[in-house]
C-alpha positions in Angstrom: 0.0 0.0 0.0 1.9 3.1 -1.2 -0.1 5.5 0.8 0.6 3.5 4.0 4.3 3.4 3.2 4.5 7.1 2.5 2.8 7.8 5.9 5.4 5.6 7.6 8.3 7.3 5.8 7.2 10.6 7.1 7.6 9.2 10.6 11.0 7.8 10.1 13.7 7.8 11.4 11.6 6.6 14.5 12.3 2.9 14.9 8.8 2.2 16.4 5.6 4.1 16.1 1.8 3.6 15.8 -1.0 5.6 14.3 -4.6 5.2 13.0 -5.8 5.0 9.5 -9.2 4.5 7.8 -9.3 1.6 5.4 -12.2 -0.3 3.9 -14.6 1.9 5.9 -13.2 1.1 9.3 -10.6 2.5 11.6 -7.4 0.5 12.0 -4.3 0.7 14.2 -1.0 0.6 12.4 2.2 -0.4 14.2 5.6 -0.5 12.5 9.1 -1.5 13.6 12.2 -0.6 11.5 15.3 -2.8 11.9 18.3 -0.7 10.7 20.7 -3.6 10.8 18.6 -5.7 8.5 17.2 -2.6 6.7 13.7 -4.2 7.1 10.4 -2.5 8.0 7.8 -4.6 9.8 4.3 -3.3 9.6 1.2 -4.7 11.5 -2.4 -3.5 11.1 -5.3 -4.4 13.4 -8.9 -3.2 13.2 -10.1 -1.3 16.3 -13.2 -3.4 16.6 -11.0 -6.5 17.3 -9.1 -4.6 19.9 -12.3 -3.4 21.6 -13.8 -6.9 21.5 -10.8 -8.3 23.3 -10.8 -5.5 25.8 -14.5 -6.1 26.5 -13.8 -9.8 26.9 -11.0 -9.1 29.3 -13.1 -6.6 31.3 -15.9 -9.1 31.6 -13.6 -11.7 32.9 -12.1 -9.2 35.4 -15.6 -8.2 36.4 -16.6 -11.8 36.9 -13.5 -12.5 39.0 -14.1 -9.3 41.0 -17.8 -10.3 41.7 -16.7 -13.8 42.7 -14.1 -12.3 45.1 -16.6 -9.9 46.6 -19.2 -12.7 47.1 -16.5 -14.9 48.6 -15.5 -12.1 51.0 -19.2 -11.6 51.9 -19.6 -15.3 52.5 -16.6 -15.5 54.7 -17.6 -12.4 56.7 -21.2 -13.7 57.0 -20.0 -17.0 58.3 -17.7 -15.3 60.8 -20.5 -12.9 61.8 -23.1 -15.7 62.2 -20.5 -17.7 64.1 -20.2 -14.9 66.6 -23.7 -13.3 66.7 -25.7 -16.6 66.8 -24.3 -17.7 70.1 -24.6 -14.2 71.5 -28.3 -14.1 70.5 -28.8 -17.5 72.1 -27.3 -16.2 75.3 -29.5 -13.1 75.3 -32.6 -15.2 74.6 -31.5 -17.6 77.4 -31.1 -14.7 79.8 -34.5 -13.2 79.0 -36.3 -16.6 79.4 -34.3 -17.3 82.6 -35.3 -13.9 84.1 -38.9 -14.7 83.2 -38.8 -17.9 85.3 -38.2 -20.5 82.6 -35.5 -22.6 84.4 -35.7 -25.6 82.0 -34.2 -23.8 79.0 -30.5 -24.5 78.1 -28.1 -23.2 75.5 -27.1 -25.7 72.8 -23.6 -25.0 71.5 -21.4 -27.9 70.3 -18.5 -25.8 69.0 -15.1 -25.7 70.6 -14.4 -22.0 71.2 -14.6 -19.3 73.9 -18.3 -18.6 73.3 -19.1 -22.3 73.7 -17.2 -22.3 77.0 -19.3 -19.2 78.1 -22.5 -21.0 77.1 -21.5 -24.0 79.2 -20.9 -21.7 82.2 -24.3 -20.1 81.8 -26.0 -23.6 81.6 -24.1 -24.6 84.8 -25.4 -21.3 86.4 -29.0 -22.2 85.4 -28.6 -25.7 86.8 -27.3 -24.2 90.1 -30.2 -21.7 90.2 -32.8 -24.4 89.5 -31.4 -26.7 92.2 -31.3 -23.8 94.7 -34.9 -22.8 93.9 -36.0 -26.4 94.2 -34.3 -26.8 97.5 -35.8 -23.6 98.7 -39.3 -24.6 97.7 -38.9 -28.0 99.4 -37.7 -26.2 102.6 -40.6 -23.8 102.5 -43.0 -26.6 101.9 -41.6 -28.5 104.9 -41.6 -25.3 107.0 -45.2 -24.6 106.1 -46.3 -28.2 106.9 -44.5 -28.0 110.3 -46.2 -24.6 111.0 -49.6 -26.0 110.0 -49.1 -29.1 112.1 -48.1 -27.0 115.1 -51.1 -24.8 114.7 -53.3 -27.9 114.3 -51.8 -29.5 117.4 -52.5 -26.3 119.3 -56.0 -26.1 118.1 -57.2 -29.6 118.7 -56.4 -29.7 122.5 -57.9 -26.3 122.9 -61.3 -27.5 121.8 -60.9 -30.8 123.6 -60.2 -29.2 126.9 -63.1 -26.6 126.6 -65.5 -29.4 125.7 -64.4 -31.6 128.6 -64.7 -28.7 131.0 -68.3 -28.2 129.8 -69.2 -31.9 130.2 -67.5 -31.9 133.6 -69.5 -28.9 134.7 -72.8 -30.5 133.7 -71.9 -33.9 135.0 -71.2 -32.5 138.4 -74.7 -31.0 138.6 -76.9 -33.4 136.7 -76.8 -37.1 135.7 -79.2 -37.3 132.8 -79.4 -37.6 129.0 -77.6 -34.3 128.4 -74.3 -35.9 129.3 -74.9 -38.7 126.9 -75.8 -36.3 124.1 -72.7 -34.2 124.8 -70.4 -37.2 124.8 -71.9 -38.4 121.5 -71.4 -35.0 119.9 -67.9 -34.9 121.3 -67.2 -38.3 119.8 -68.4 -37.2 116.4 -66.3 -34.0 116.6 -63.1 -35.8 117.6 -63.6 -38.4 114.9 -63.9 -35.7 112.2 -61.0 -33.6 113.5 -58.4 -35.7 115.2 -58.7 -38.9 113.3 -59.2 -37.2 109.9 -55.6 -36.4 108.8 -56.7 -34.4 105.8 -55.6 -30.8 105.9 -58.6 -29.6 103.9 -62.3 -30.6 104.3 -65.4 -29.4 102.4 -67.6 -26.6 103.8 -70.4 -29.2 104.3 -68.1 -31.2 106.6 -67.0 -28.1 108.4 -70.6 -27.2 109.0 -71.3 -30.7 110.3 -68.4 -30.3 112.8 -69.8 -26.9 113.8 -73.2 -28.4 114.4 -71.6 -31.0 116.7 -69.7 -28.3 118.5 -72.9 -26.2 118.9 -74.6 -29.4 120.4 -71.7 -29.5 123.0 -72.0 -25.7 123.7 -75.8 -26.1 124.3 -74.9 -28.3 127.3 -73.5 -25.3 129.1 -75.3 -22.4 127.3 -78.7 -24.0 126.7 -81.3 -21.6 125.5 -78.9 -18.7 125.2 -78.3 -18.9 121.4 -79.8 -20.1 118.2 -78.0 -20.6 114.9 -78.8 -21.0 111.2 -77.0 -21.4 107.9 -77.8 -19.9 104.5 -76.3 -20.1 101.0 -77.6 -19.4 97.6 -75.3 -21.8 95.8 -75.3 -25.4 97.2 -72.3 -26.2 95.0 -70.2 -24.0 97.3 -70.6 -26.6 100.0 -68.2 -28.8 98.1 -65.5 -26.2 98.2 -62.4 -27.2 100.4 -61.4 -25.1 103.4 -58.8 -25.6 106.1 -60.2 -27.8 108.9 -61.6 -26.1 112.1 -61.9 -22.5 110.9 -65.4 -21.9 112.1 -65.3 -23.4 115.7 -63.2 -20.6 117.2 -65.5 -18.0 115.7 -68.6 -19.8 117.0 -66.9 -20.2 120.4 -66.2 -16.5 120.7 -69.8 -15.6 119.7 -71.3 -17.9 122.3 -68.9 -17.4 125.2 -68.4 -13.6 124.8 -71.5 -12.5 123.0 -74.2 -14.1 125.1 -76.1 -11.6 127.3 -76.9 -12.2 131.0 -80.5 -10.8 130.6 -81.9 -14.1 129.3 -82.2 -13.0 125.7 -81.5 -15.5 122.9 -78.6 -14.5 120.7 -79.0 -15.3 117.0 -76.0 -16.6 115.0 -76.3 -16.6 111.2 -73.7 -18.3 109.0 -73.8 -17.2 105.4 -71.7 -18.5 102.4 -71.4 -17.0 99.0 -68.9 -16.4 96.1 -67.6 -13.0 95.3 -64.7 -11.9 93.0 -63.6 -15.5 92.6 -63.4 -16.0 96.3 -65.5 -17.9 98.8 -66.9 -15.7 101.6 -68.1 -17.3 104.8 -69.6 -14.8 107.3 -70.6 -15.6 110.9 -72.7 -12.9 112.3 -74.3 -12.6 115.7 -76.4 -9.9 117.5 -74.6 -10.4 120.8 -72.9 -7.9 123.1 -70.0 -7.1 120.8 -66.6 -5.7 121.7 -64.0 -3.3 120.6 -61.7 -4.7 117.9 -58.0 -3.8 118.5 -55.8 -3.3 115.4 -53.4 -6.0 116.6 -56.1 -8.7 117.1 -55.2 -10.6 113.9 -51.5 -9.8 113.6 -49.3 -12.8 113.0 -47.7 -14.2 116.1 -44.1 -15.2 115.8 -44.1 -17.5 118.9 -47.5 -19.0 117.8 -48.5 -19.3 121.4 -51.8 -17.5 121.0 -54.6 -19.6 119.6 -58.3 -19.2 118.7 -59.2 -16.4 116.3 -55.6 -15.5 115.4 -54.9 -19.2 114.8 -57.6 -19.2 112.1 -56.2 -16.1 110.4 -52.7 -17.5 110.5 -53.6 -20.8 109.0 -55.6 -19.3 106.2 -52.7 -16.9 105.3 -50.1 -19.7 105.6 -52.2 -21.8 103.2 -53.2 -19.2 100.6 -51.4 -15.9 101.1 -51.8 -12.6 102.8 -54.7 -11.5 100.5 -56.9 -14.0 102.3 -57.8 -14.3 105.9 -60.2 -13.2 108.6 -61.8 -9.8 109.2 -63.7 -9.0 112.4 -66.2 -6.1 112.7 -67.7 -5.6 116.2 -69.0 -2.8 118.3 -70.3 -3.0 121.9 -74.0 -3.6 121.9 -74.2 -4.0 118.1 -73.0 -7.6 117.7 -70.0 -9.1 115.9 -69.4 -10.0 112.2 -66.6 -12.4 111.3 -65.8 -12.6 107.6 -63.6 -15.4 106.2 -62.2 -14.8 102.7 -60.9 -18.0 101.0 -60.0 -19.0 97.4 -62.4 -21.2 95.4 -60.8 -24.6 95.8 -62.3 -28.0 94.8 -60.8 -31.5 95.3 -59.7 -31.8 91.6 -58.0 -28.4 91.8 -56.1 -29.5 94.9 -54.9 -32.7 93.3 -53.6 -30.8 90.3 -51.7 -28.3 92.5 -50.2 -31.2 94.4 -49.0 -32.9 91.2 -47.5 -29.6 90.0 
């Protein structure tokens, strides 16, 4: 190509050079090398579209390699991140559930690293807490059983001695059927209280015990009182209550509420359900008395029995939100209100299993 050679000659004596030309309707790159020793000129032409296609191919490969490296880095970082954050989240979830009272949960981490060692330490801590709480509950249960037994042992002789004194008082003066009836009532009462080892009895059984006790009280206080019972829901009679919670209240009404003027005191026992609680009210129209603020306060030495014994036993069984309230004023009678949870035999068995 003479035109191409003339173009190159204008660029000599440069040994190497490159420039662009238009040939056959396309732009081409021309590169030449002149060897002086051989006196030879080497010329190479290459279309730009070929160069561009190779460059694009190379860029694509570089881009693919770059994307692969980026994805590989992301994968490595993600694996490292999950390897760290997953155990930490498990620990945080474990702490939240443990603070909420779920002591059965444990962290599962089978890896061999520092976080796995920390998880094992936290699991050991949870085991220790669970054992301590279990031991504490067992000790509290035993303590509660001992306190209830002590209160029960206080209460049974209390009624037994009062009853025997009443029988002894009448027996010294009269030898008739009254003594026989009193002994029969006493026998029934002792059978239902001393021989029955159950801590809870139904309200119906408690009323039967109370009726026997009233029969014994009539020996000494004949004609000085009358009593009646009323409830709108007969199903409540199947509710369970601690044994011997009405006798001390009835004893106080008869012994301290009866008047000396010959009038007959009325004792009304009412039972109903209110706010998911069983309310038992014993009300009399007797002499009444001034209620002191400390009348129902818990007694650390547990030496005082009677009314405070009833309140202490209810709160030991069910909590401080339950118990006994007394409202009395001189000359206006006395009202004793027992507040207890609604408790049936099937509910008690479920709580015992739990």
